[in-house]
mmCIF file of the C-alpha atoms, coordinates in Angstrom:
data_MODEL
# 
_entry.id   MODEL 
# 
loop_
_atom_site.group_PDB 
_atom_site.id 
_atom_site.type_symbol 
_atom_site.label_atom_id 
_atom_site.label_alt_id 
_atom_site.label_comp_id 
_atom_site.label_asym_id 
_atom_site.label_entity_id 
_atom_site.label_seq_id 
_atom_site.pdbx_PDB_ins_code 
_atom_site.Cartn_x 
_atom_site.Cartn_y 
_atom_site.Cartn_z 
_atom_site.occupancy 
_atom_site.B_iso_or_equiv 
_atom_site.pdbx_formal_charge 
_atom_site.auth_seq_id 
_atom_site.auth_comp_id 
_atom_site.auth_asym_id 
_atom_site.auth_atom_id 
_atom_site.pdbx_PDB_model_num 
ATOM 1   C CA . MET A 1 1   ? 84.100  7.463   182.957 1.00 0.00 ? 1   MET A CA 1 
ATOM 2   C CA . ASN A 1 2   ? 84.527  11.236  182.961 1.00 0.00 ? 2   ASN A CA 1 
ATOM 3   C CA . PHE A 1 3   ? 88.012  12.607  182.386 1.00 0.00 ? 3   PHE A CA 1 
ATOM 4   C CA . SER A 1 4   ? 89.354  16.016  183.272 1.00 0.00 ? 4   SER A CA 1 
ATOM 5   C CA . SER A 1 5   ? 91.881  15.823  180.442 1.00 0.00 ? 5   SER A CA 1 
ATOM 6   C CA . LYS A 1 6   ? 91.749  14.597  176.837 1.00 0.00 ? 6   LYS A CA 1 
ATOM 7   C CA . LEU A 1 7   ? 95.404  13.517  177.147 1.00 0.00 ? 7   LEU A CA 1 
ATOM 8   C CA . LEU A 1 8   ? 94.528  11.438  180.204 1.00 0.00 ? 8   LEU A CA 1 
ATOM 9   C CA . GLU A 1 9   ? 91.530  9.917   178.435 1.00 0.00 ? 9   GLU A CA 1 
ATOM 10  C CA . ASP A 1 10  ? 93.583  8.994   175.359 1.00 0.00 ? 10  ASP A CA 1 
ATOM 11  C CA . ALA A 1 11  ? 96.281  7.340   177.472 1.00 0.00 ? 11  ALA A CA 1 
ATOM 12  C CA . VAL A 1 12  ? 93.714  5.373   179.493 1.00 0.00 ? 12  VAL A CA 1 
ATOM 13  C CA . ASN A 1 13  ? 91.996  4.203   176.323 1.00 0.00 ? 13  ASN A CA 1 
ATOM 14  C CA . GLU A 1 14  ? 95.293  2.945   174.911 1.00 0.00 ? 14  GLU A CA 1 
ATOM 15  C CA . PHE A 1 15  ? 96.166  1.027   178.078 1.00 0.00 ? 15  PHE A CA 1 
ATOM 16  C CA . ALA A 1 16  ? 92.640  -0.427  178.173 1.00 0.00 ? 16  ALA A CA 1 
ATOM 17  C CA . LYS A 1 17  ? 93.305  -2.078  174.798 1.00 0.00 ? 17  LYS A CA 1 
ATOM 18  C CA . LEU A 1 18  ? 95.799  -4.428  176.475 1.00 0.00 ? 18  LEU A CA 1 
ATOM 19  C CA . PRO A 1 19  ? 94.543  -7.965  177.322 1.00 0.00 ? 19  PRO A CA 1 
ATOM 20  C CA . GLY A 1 20  ? 93.023  -8.179  180.773 1.00 0.00 ? 20  GLY A CA 1 
ATOM 21  C CA . VAL A 1 21  ? 93.217  -4.433  181.413 1.00 0.00 ? 21  VAL A CA 1 
ATOM 22  C CA . GLY A 1 22  ? 89.931  -2.667  182.070 1.00 0.00 ? 22  GLY A CA 1 
ATOM 23  C CA . GLN A 1 23  ? 89.264  1.065   182.280 1.00 0.00 ? 23  GLN A CA 1 
ATOM 24  C CA . LYS A 1 24  ? 89.839  1.257   186.034 1.00 0.00 ? 24  LYS A CA 1 
ATOM 25  C CA . THR A 1 25  ? 93.135  -0.617  185.880 1.00 0.00 ? 25  THR A CA 1 
ATOM 26  C CA . ALA A 1 26  ? 94.207  1.473   182.898 1.00 0.00 ? 26  ALA A CA 1 
ATOM 27  C CA . LEU A 1 27  ? 93.432  4.660   184.808 1.00 0.00 ? 27  LEU A CA 1 
ATOM 28  C CA . ARG A 1 28  ? 95.444  3.446   187.797 1.00 0.00 ? 28  ARG A CA 1 
ATOM 29  C CA . LEU A 1 29  ? 98.436  2.673   185.564 1.00 0.00 ? 29  LEU A CA 1 
ATOM 30  C CA . VAL A 1 30  ? 98.297  6.023   183.815 1.00 0.00 ? 30  VAL A CA 1 
ATOM 31  C CA . LEU A 1 31  ? 97.996  7.954   187.070 1.00 0.00 ? 31  LEU A CA 1 
ATOM 32  C CA . HIS A 1 32  ? 100.963 5.981   188.391 1.00 0.00 ? 32  HIS A CA 1 
ATOM 33  C CA . LEU A 1 33  ? 103.042 7.069   185.398 1.00 0.00 ? 33  LEU A CA 1 
ATOM 34  C CA . LEU A 1 34  ? 102.129 10.677  186.131 1.00 0.00 ? 34  LEU A CA 1 
ATOM 35  C CA . THR A 1 35  ? 103.796 10.353  189.546 1.00 0.00 ? 35  THR A CA 1 
ATOM 36  C CA . LYS A 1 36  ? 107.109 9.330   187.971 1.00 0.00 ? 36  LYS A CA 1 
ATOM 37  C CA . GLU A 1 37  ? 109.957 11.530  186.825 1.00 0.00 ? 37  GLU A CA 1 
ATOM 38  C CA . GLN A 1 38  ? 109.973 12.528  183.158 1.00 0.00 ? 38  GLN A CA 1 
ATOM 39  C CA . GLU A 1 39  ? 113.111 10.429  182.503 1.00 0.00 ? 39  GLU A CA 1 
ATOM 40  C CA . GLU A 1 40  ? 111.447 7.274   183.856 1.00 0.00 ? 40  GLU A CA 1 
ATOM 41  C CA . VAL A 1 41  ? 108.377 7.765   181.686 1.00 0.00 ? 41  VAL A CA 1 
ATOM 42  C CA . ASP A 1 42  ? 110.569 8.461   178.650 1.00 0.00 ? 42  ASP A CA 1 
ATOM 43  C CA . THR A 1 43  ? 112.464 5.221   179.289 1.00 0.00 ? 43  THR A CA 1 
ATOM 44  C CA . PHE A 1 44  ? 109.190 3.320   179.598 1.00 0.00 ? 44  PHE A CA 1 
ATOM 45  C CA . GLY A 1 45  ? 107.756 4.770   176.394 1.00 0.00 ? 45  GLY A CA 1 
ATOM 46  C CA . ASN A 1 46  ? 110.967 4.354   174.396 1.00 0.00 ? 46  ASN A CA 1 
ATOM 47  C CA . SER A 1 47  ? 111.275 0.709   175.417 1.00 0.00 ? 47  SER A CA 1 
ATOM 48  C CA . ILE A 1 48  ? 107.841 0.007   173.912 1.00 0.00 ? 48  ILE A CA 1 
ATOM 49  C CA . ILE A 1 49  ? 108.702 1.921   170.736 1.00 0.00 ? 49  ILE A CA 1 
ATOM 50  C CA . ARG A 1 50  ? 112.012 0.061   170.347 1.00 0.00 ? 50  ARG A CA 1 
ATOM 51  C CA . LEU A 1 51  ? 110.298 -3.261  171.038 1.00 0.00 ? 51  LEU A CA 1 
ATOM 52  C CA . ARG A 1 52  ? 107.875 -2.868  168.161 1.00 0.00 ? 52  ARG A CA 1 
ATOM 53  C CA . ARG A 1 53  ? 110.401 -1.247  165.811 1.00 0.00 ? 53  ARG A CA 1 
ATOM 54  C CA . ASP A 1 54  ? 113.471 -3.409  166.381 1.00 0.00 ? 54  ASP A CA 1 
ATOM 55  C CA . ILE A 1 55  ? 112.171 -6.844  167.449 1.00 0.00 ? 55  ILE A CA 1 
ATOM 56  C CA . LYS A 1 56  ? 113.007 -9.708  165.117 1.00 0.00 ? 56  LYS A CA 1 
ATOM 57  C CA . HIS A 1 57  ? 111.947 -13.308 164.691 1.00 0.00 ? 57  HIS A CA 1 
ATOM 58  C CA . CYS A 1 58  ? 114.651 -15.949 164.485 1.00 0.00 ? 58  CYS A CA 1 
ATOM 59  C CA . SER A 1 59  ? 115.176 -17.035 160.890 1.00 0.00 ? 59  SER A CA 1 
ATOM 60  C CA . ILE A 1 60  ? 115.525 -20.652 162.046 1.00 0.00 ? 60  ILE A CA 1 
ATOM 61  C CA . CYS A 1 61  ? 112.920 -21.248 164.759 1.00 0.00 ? 61  CYS A CA 1 
ATOM 62  C CA . HIS A 1 62  ? 110.722 -18.094 164.545 1.00 0.00 ? 62  HIS A CA 1 
ATOM 63  C CA . ASN A 1 63  ? 111.191 -17.285 168.229 1.00 0.00 ? 63  ASN A CA 1 
ATOM 64  C CA . ILE A 1 64  ? 111.258 -13.611 169.227 1.00 0.00 ? 64  ILE A CA 1 
ATOM 65  C CA . SER A 1 65  ? 114.830 -12.348 169.141 1.00 0.00 ? 65  SER A CA 1 
ATOM 66  C CA . ASP A 1 66  ? 117.028 -9.251  169.128 1.00 0.00 ? 66  ASP A CA 1 
ATOM 67  C CA . LEU A 1 67  ? 119.147 -10.758 166.337 1.00 0.00 ? 67  LEU A CA 1 
ATOM 68  C CA . PRO A 1 68  ? 118.421 -12.591 163.067 1.00 0.00 ? 68  PRO A CA 1 
ATOM 69  C CA . VAL A 1 69  ? 119.254 -15.880 164.833 1.00 0.00 ? 69  VAL A CA 1 
ATOM 70  C CA . CYS A 1 70  ? 118.122 -16.270 168.449 1.00 0.00 ? 70  CYS A CA 1 
ATOM 71  C CA . GLY A 1 71  ? 120.449 -17.140 171.306 1.00 0.00 ? 71  GLY A CA 1 
ATOM 72  C CA . ILE A 1 72  ? 119.091 -20.683 171.607 1.00 0.00 ? 72  ILE A CA 1 
ATOM 73  C CA . CYS A 1 73  ? 119.627 -21.572 167.944 1.00 0.00 ? 73  CYS A CA 1 
ATOM 74  C CA . ALA A 1 74  ? 123.062 -19.902 167.997 1.00 0.00 ? 74  ALA A CA 1 
ATOM 75  C CA . SER A 1 75  ? 124.243 -21.663 171.154 1.00 0.00 ? 75  SER A CA 1 
ATOM 76  C CA . ALA A 1 76  ? 126.846 -24.386 170.716 1.00 0.00 ? 76  ALA A CA 1 
ATOM 77  C CA . LYS A 1 77  ? 125.589 -25.973 173.935 1.00 0.00 ? 77  LYS A CA 1 
ATOM 78  C CA . ARG A 1 78  ? 122.145 -26.836 172.564 1.00 0.00 ? 78  ARG A CA 1 
ATOM 79  C CA . GLU A 1 79  ? 121.352 -30.202 171.027 1.00 0.00 ? 79  GLU A CA 1 
ATOM 80  C CA . LYS A 1 80  ? 120.448 -29.111 167.509 1.00 0.00 ? 80  LYS A CA 1 
ATOM 81  C CA . GLU A 1 81  ? 119.178 -32.556 166.443 1.00 0.00 ? 81  GLU A CA 1 
ATOM 82  C CA . VAL A 1 82  ? 116.238 -32.395 168.858 1.00 0.00 ? 82  VAL A CA 1 
ATOM 83  C CA . ILE A 1 83  ? 113.455 -29.955 167.923 1.00 0.00 ? 83  ILE A CA 1 
ATOM 84  C CA . CYS A 1 84  ? 110.662 -29.047 170.322 1.00 0.00 ? 84  CYS A CA 1 
ATOM 85  C CA . VAL A 1 85  ? 107.633 -27.672 168.480 1.00 0.00 ? 85  VAL A CA 1 
ATOM 86  C CA . VAL A 1 86  ? 105.608 -25.119 170.460 1.00 0.00 ? 86  VAL A CA 1 
ATOM 87  C CA . GLU A 1 87  ? 102.769 -22.681 169.853 1.00 0.00 ? 87  GLU A CA 1 
ATOM 88  C CA . ASP A 1 88  ? 104.497 -19.395 170.721 1.00 0.00 ? 88  ASP A CA 1 
ATOM 89  C CA . THR A 1 89  ? 107.300 -17.622 172.583 1.00 0.00 ? 89  THR A CA 1 
ATOM 90  C CA . ARG A 1 90  ? 105.480 -17.940 175.925 1.00 0.00 ? 90  ARG A CA 1 
ATOM 91  C CA . ASP A 1 91  ? 105.803 -21.722 175.672 1.00 0.00 ? 91  ASP A CA 1 
ATOM 92  C CA . VAL A 1 92  ? 109.527 -21.456 174.918 1.00 0.00 ? 92  VAL A CA 1 
ATOM 93  C CA . MET A 1 93  ? 109.920 -19.400 178.081 1.00 0.00 ? 93  MET A CA 1 
ATOM 94  C CA . ALA A 1 94  ? 107.852 -21.874 180.118 1.00 0.00 ? 94  ALA A CA 1 
ATOM 95  C CA . ILE A 1 95  ? 109.936 -24.863 178.981 1.00 0.00 ? 95  ILE A CA 1 
ATOM 96  C CA . GLU A 1 96  ? 113.218 -23.008 179.430 1.00 0.00 ? 96  GLU A CA 1 
ATOM 97  C CA . ASN A 1 97  ? 112.211 -22.240 183.027 1.00 0.00 ? 97  ASN A CA 1 
ATOM 98  C CA . THR A 1 98  ? 112.063 -25.988 183.766 1.00 0.00 ? 98  THR A CA 1 
ATOM 99  C CA . SER A 1 99  ? 115.805 -26.420 183.012 1.00 0.00 ? 99  SER A CA 1 
ATOM 100 C CA . GLN A 1 100 ? 114.907 -29.910 181.748 1.00 0.00 ? 100 GLN A CA 1 
ATOM 101 C CA . TYR A 1 101 ? 115.268 -29.398 177.997 1.00 0.00 ? 101 TYR A CA 1 
ATOM 102 C CA . PHE A 1 102 ? 118.487 -28.830 176.071 1.00 0.00 ? 102 PHE A CA 1 
ATOM 103 C CA . GLY A 1 103 ? 117.460 -29.046 172.436 1.00 0.00 ? 103 GLY A CA 1 
ATOM 104 C CA . VAL A 1 104 ? 116.179 -26.307 170.134 1.00 0.00 ? 104 VAL A CA 1 
ATOM 105 C CA . TYR A 1 105 ? 112.687 -25.081 169.267 1.00 0.00 ? 105 TYR A CA 1 
ATOM 106 C CA . HIS A 1 106 ? 110.333 -24.390 166.413 1.00 0.00 ? 106 HIS A CA 1 
ATOM 107 C CA . VAL A 1 107 ? 107.637 -21.790 167.117 1.00 0.00 ? 107 VAL A CA 1 
ATOM 108 C CA . LEU A 1 108 ? 104.483 -22.317 165.064 1.00 0.00 ? 108 LEU A CA 1 
ATOM 109 C CA . GLY A 1 109 ? 102.999 -18.901 165.760 1.00 0.00 ? 109 GLY A CA 1 
ATOM 110 C CA . GLY A 1 110 ? 99.636  -20.329 166.805 1.00 0.00 ? 110 GLY A CA 1 
ATOM 111 C CA . LEU A 1 111 ? 97.465  -23.443 166.541 1.00 0.00 ? 111 LEU A CA 1 
ATOM 112 C CA . ILE A 1 112 ? 95.150  -24.730 163.828 1.00 0.00 ? 112 ILE A CA 1 
ATOM 113 C CA . SER A 1 113 ? 91.677  -23.414 164.666 1.00 0.00 ? 113 SER A CA 1 
ATOM 114 C CA . PRO A 1 114 ? 89.068  -23.543 161.884 1.00 0.00 ? 114 PRO A CA 1 
ATOM 115 C CA . MET A 1 115 ? 86.579  -21.711 164.131 1.00 0.00 ? 115 MET A CA 1 
ATOM 116 C CA . ASP A 1 116 ? 88.974  -18.749 164.220 1.00 0.00 ? 116 ASP A CA 1 
ATOM 117 C CA . GLY A 1 117 ? 89.887  -19.027 160.553 1.00 0.00 ? 117 GLY A CA 1 
ATOM 118 C CA . ILE A 1 118 ? 93.422  -20.253 161.294 1.00 0.00 ? 118 ILE A CA 1 
ATOM 119 C CA . GLY A 1 119 ? 94.622  -23.006 158.977 1.00 0.00 ? 119 GLY A CA 1 
ATOM 120 C CA . PRO A 1 120 ? 97.975  -24.765 158.469 1.00 0.00 ? 120 PRO A CA 1 
ATOM 121 C CA . SER A 1 121 ? 99.088  -22.166 155.931 1.00 0.00 ? 121 SER A CA 1 
ATOM 122 C CA . ASP A 1 122 ? 98.788  -19.436 158.577 1.00 0.00 ? 122 ASP A CA 1 
ATOM 123 C CA . LEU A 1 123 ? 101.403 -21.120 160.766 1.00 0.00 ? 123 LEU A CA 1 
ATOM 124 C CA . PHE A 1 124 ? 105.124 -21.857 160.395 1.00 0.00 ? 124 PHE A CA 1 
ATOM 125 C CA . ILE A 1 125 ? 104.489 -25.484 159.477 1.00 0.00 ? 125 ILE A CA 1 
ATOM 126 C CA . ASP A 1 126 ? 106.017 -25.536 156.007 1.00 0.00 ? 126 ASP A CA 1 
ATOM 127 C CA . SER A 1 127 ? 109.269 -24.113 157.397 1.00 0.00 ? 127 SER A CA 1 
ATOM 128 C CA . LEU A 1 128 ? 109.290 -26.886 160.017 1.00 0.00 ? 128 LEU A CA 1 
ATOM 129 C CA . VAL A 1 129 ? 108.911 -29.543 157.323 1.00 0.00 ? 129 VAL A CA 1 
ATOM 130 C CA . GLN A 1 130 ? 111.670 -27.861 155.299 1.00 0.00 ? 130 GLN A CA 1 
ATOM 131 C CA . ARG A 1 131 ? 113.887 -27.721 158.380 1.00 0.00 ? 131 ARG A CA 1 
ATOM 132 C CA . VAL A 1 132 ? 113.410 -31.419 159.073 1.00 0.00 ? 132 VAL A CA 1 
ATOM 133 C CA . ALA A 1 133 ? 114.063 -32.263 155.418 1.00 0.00 ? 133 ALA A CA 1 
ATOM 134 C CA . THR A 1 134 ? 117.320 -30.318 155.183 1.00 0.00 ? 134 THR A CA 1 
ATOM 135 C CA . THR A 1 135 ? 119.002 -30.640 158.601 1.00 0.00 ? 135 THR A CA 1 
ATOM 136 C CA . PRO A 1 136 ? 119.961 -33.651 160.747 1.00 0.00 ? 136 PRO A CA 1 
ATOM 137 C CA . VAL A 1 137 ? 117.126 -34.329 163.192 1.00 0.00 ? 137 VAL A CA 1 
ATOM 138 C CA . LYS A 1 138 ? 116.928 -37.297 165.550 1.00 0.00 ? 138 LYS A CA 1 
ATOM 139 C CA . GLU A 1 139 ? 113.726 -36.414 167.436 1.00 0.00 ? 139 GLU A CA 1 
ATOM 140 C CA . ILE A 1 140 ? 110.762 -34.066 167.132 1.00 0.00 ? 140 ILE A CA 1 
ATOM 141 C CA . ILE A 1 141 ? 108.903 -33.222 170.334 1.00 0.00 ? 141 ILE A CA 1 
ATOM 142 C CA . LEU A 1 142 ? 105.380 -31.902 169.876 1.00 0.00 ? 142 LEU A CA 1 
ATOM 143 C CA . ALA A 1 143 ? 104.819 -29.753 172.981 1.00 0.00 ? 143 ALA A CA 1 
ATOM 144 C CA . LEU A 1 144 ? 101.434 -28.163 172.420 1.00 0.00 ? 144 LEU A CA 1 
ATOM 145 C CA . SER A 1 145 ? 98.664  -27.260 174.834 1.00 0.00 ? 145 SER A CA 1 
ATOM 146 C CA . ALA A 1 146 ? 96.202  -30.009 175.746 1.00 0.00 ? 146 ALA A CA 1 
ATOM 147 C CA . THR A 1 147 ? 93.256  -28.355 174.008 1.00 0.00 ? 147 THR A CA 1 
ATOM 148 C CA . MET A 1 148 ? 91.105  -29.265 171.019 1.00 0.00 ? 148 MET A CA 1 
ATOM 149 C CA . GLU A 1 149 ? 93.165  -26.879 168.859 1.00 0.00 ? 149 GLU A CA 1 
ATOM 150 C CA . GLY A 1 150 ? 96.385  -28.339 170.238 1.00 0.00 ? 150 GLY A CA 1 
ATOM 151 C CA . ASP A 1 151 ? 95.318  -31.901 169.478 1.00 0.00 ? 151 ASP A CA 1 
ATOM 152 C CA . THR A 1 152 ? 94.183  -30.938 165.971 1.00 0.00 ? 152 THR A CA 1 
ATOM 153 C CA . THR A 1 153 ? 97.574  -29.349 165.319 1.00 0.00 ? 153 THR A CA 1 
ATOM 154 C CA . LEU A 1 154 ? 99.391  -32.362 166.786 1.00 0.00 ? 154 LEU A CA 1 
ATOM 155 C CA . PHE A 1 155 ? 97.621  -34.737 164.447 1.00 0.00 ? 155 PHE A CA 1 
ATOM 156 C CA . TYR A 1 156 ? 98.235  -32.537 161.404 1.00 0.00 ? 156 TYR A CA 1 
ATOM 157 C CA . LEU A 1 157 ? 101.936 -32.216 162.228 1.00 0.00 ? 157 LEU A CA 1 
ATOM 158 C CA . TYR A 1 158 ? 102.235 -35.962 162.716 1.00 0.00 ? 158 TYR A CA 1 
ATOM 159 C CA . LYS A 1 159 ? 100.758 -36.582 159.267 1.00 0.00 ? 159 LYS A CA 1 
ATOM 160 C CA . ARG A 1 160 ? 103.191 -34.067 157.709 1.00 0.00 ? 160 ARG A CA 1 
ATOM 161 C CA . LEU A 1 161 ? 106.265 -35.425 159.474 1.00 0.00 ? 161 LEU A CA 1 
ATOM 162 C CA . LYS A 1 162 ? 105.782 -39.186 159.851 1.00 0.00 ? 162 LYS A CA 1 
ATOM 163 C CA . ASP A 1 163 ? 107.258 -40.057 156.439 1.00 0.00 ? 163 ASP A CA 1 
ATOM 164 C CA . PHE A 1 164 ? 110.666 -38.721 157.531 1.00 0.00 ? 164 PHE A CA 1 
ATOM 165 C CA . GLN A 1 165 ? 111.042 -41.809 159.758 1.00 0.00 ? 165 GLN A CA 1 
ATOM 166 C CA . ILE A 1 166 ? 112.155 -39.654 162.694 1.00 0.00 ? 166 ILE A CA 1 
ATOM 167 C CA . PRO A 1 167 ? 110.880 -40.374 166.230 1.00 0.00 ? 167 PRO A CA 1 
ATOM 168 C CA . ILE A 1 168 ? 107.966 -38.029 166.967 1.00 0.00 ? 168 ILE A CA 1 
ATOM 169 C CA . THR A 1 169 ? 107.140 -37.679 170.634 1.00 0.00 ? 169 THR A CA 1 
ATOM 170 C CA . THR A 1 170 ? 104.691 -35.632 172.650 1.00 0.00 ? 170 THR A CA 1 
ATOM 171 C CA . ILE A 1 171 ? 104.915 -34.402 176.209 1.00 0.00 ? 171 ILE A CA 1 
ATOM 172 C CA . ALA A 1 172 ? 103.345 -36.670 178.823 1.00 0.00 ? 172 ALA A CA 1 
ATOM 173 C CA . ARG A 1 173 ? 99.861  -35.597 179.812 1.00 0.00 ? 173 ARG A CA 1 
ATOM 174 C CA . GLY A 1 174 ? 100.710 -34.284 183.230 1.00 0.00 ? 174 GLY A CA 1 
ATOM 175 C CA . ILE A 1 175 ? 99.008  -31.232 181.754 1.00 0.00 ? 175 ILE A CA 1 
ATOM 176 C CA . ALA A 1 176 ? 95.241  -31.474 182.248 1.00 0.00 ? 176 ALA A CA 1 
ATOM 177 C CA . PHE A 1 177 ? 93.094  -31.462 179.119 1.00 0.00 ? 177 PHE A CA 1 
ATOM 178 C CA . GLY A 1 178 ? 92.137  -27.915 178.294 1.00 0.00 ? 178 GLY A CA 1 
ATOM 179 C CA . GLY A 1 179 ? 95.260  -26.605 180.007 1.00 0.00 ? 179 GLY A CA 1 
ATOM 180 C CA . GLU A 1 180 ? 97.516  -24.023 178.401 1.00 0.00 ? 180 GLU A CA 1 
ATOM 181 C CA . LEU A 1 181 ? 101.204 -24.911 178.445 1.00 0.00 ? 181 LEU A CA 1 
ATOM 182 C CA . GLU A 1 182 ? 102.320 -21.493 179.660 1.00 0.00 ? 182 GLU A CA 1 
ATOM 183 C CA . TYR A 1 183 ? 100.225 -21.790 182.836 1.00 0.00 ? 183 TYR A CA 1 
ATOM 184 C CA . ALA A 1 184 ? 101.569 -25.200 183.915 1.00 0.00 ? 184 ALA A CA 1 
ATOM 185 C CA . ASP A 1 185 ? 103.841 -25.167 186.940 1.00 0.00 ? 185 ASP A CA 1 
ATOM 186 C CA . GLU A 1 186 ? 107.529 -25.728 186.212 1.00 0.00 ? 186 GLU A CA 1 
ATOM 187 C CA . ILE A 1 187 ? 107.771 -29.114 187.968 1.00 0.00 ? 187 ILE A CA 1 
ATOM 188 C CA . THR A 1 188 ? 104.788 -30.598 186.103 1.00 0.00 ? 188 THR A CA 1 
ATOM 189 C CA . LEU A 1 189 ? 105.941 -29.205 182.760 1.00 0.00 ? 189 LEU A CA 1 
ATOM 190 C CA . GLY A 1 190 ? 109.518 -30.369 183.360 1.00 0.00 ? 190 GLY A CA 1 
ATOM 191 C CA . ARG A 1 191 ? 108.368 -33.904 184.130 1.00 0.00 ? 191 ARG A CA 1 
ATOM 192 C CA . SER A 1 192 ? 106.135 -33.873 181.057 1.00 0.00 ? 192 SER A CA 1 
ATOM 193 C CA . ILE A 1 193 ? 109.155 -33.042 178.891 1.00 0.00 ? 193 ILE A CA 1 
ATOM 194 C CA . VAL A 1 194 ? 111.402 -35.659 180.504 1.00 0.00 ? 194 VAL A CA 1 
ATOM 195 C CA . THR A 1 195 ? 108.745 -38.412 180.350 1.00 0.00 ? 195 THR A CA 1 
ATOM 196 C CA . ARG A 1 196 ? 107.604 -37.647 176.793 1.00 0.00 ? 196 ARG A CA 1 
ATOM 197 C CA . VAL A 1 197 ? 106.150 -40.556 174.840 1.00 0.00 ? 197 VAL A CA 1 
ATOM 198 C CA . PRO A 1 198 ? 105.899 -41.525 171.158 1.00 0.00 ? 198 PRO A CA 1 
ATOM 199 C CA . TYR A 1 199 ? 103.039 -39.549 169.663 1.00 0.00 ? 199 TYR A CA 1 
ATOM 200 C CA . VAL A 1 200 ? 101.732 -42.536 167.740 1.00 0.00 ? 200 VAL A CA 1 
ATOM 201 C CA . ASN A 1 201 ? 100.923 -44.206 171.084 1.00 0.00 ? 201 ASN A CA 1 
ATOM 202 C CA . SER A 1 202 ? 98.504  -41.416 171.916 1.00 0.00 ? 202 SER A CA 1 
ATOM 203 C CA . ILE A 1 203 ? 96.461  -41.643 168.712 1.00 0.00 ? 203 ILE A CA 1 
ATOM 204 C CA . ILE A 1 204 ? 93.064  -43.179 169.349 1.00 0.00 ? 204 ILE A CA 1 
ATOM 205 C CA . LYS A 1 205 ? 92.610  -46.053 166.926 1.00 0.00 ? 205 LYS A CA 1 
# 
């Protein structure tokens, strides 16, 4: 792709680094920005700068937050004794959109994937175990994607948590195997949360 401007080329190359954005889409986005007023572009750019500079992760659940403790963990309306364990912030947003869950979360920051070099120590698993050991918990919901990595992580978490004698459940498999949680429709995901089952029932003997 030939560019008439080095500034244009640099901007397109940066946009093209985003997931799912090719050179043509990046060029279209950059040219769109050039049609906007300077103030609008400044607002756009500053929001990205502030996002990376000022974003925090909740000290309790590791969800993305503006404050040291996220709004869900800080809310008096949430059922703090029920913890839903998810892969990342996108899954928190997906479950929240169902309006079927009223507990709190624990964000792992990924899934165990030996092929990608991601082991248990790379995730927020130890802090989950510590959280369960030091705070009153009456149920742990393992809400992970129905993939090989998700199932591997489920089984590892179950082994780490089963000795606490706390009910460990998993969402019902209304989610097809291989399906990512964030892409499930809200009705299916909501029903999967409501009809969750004991995880031990899903272990193949």
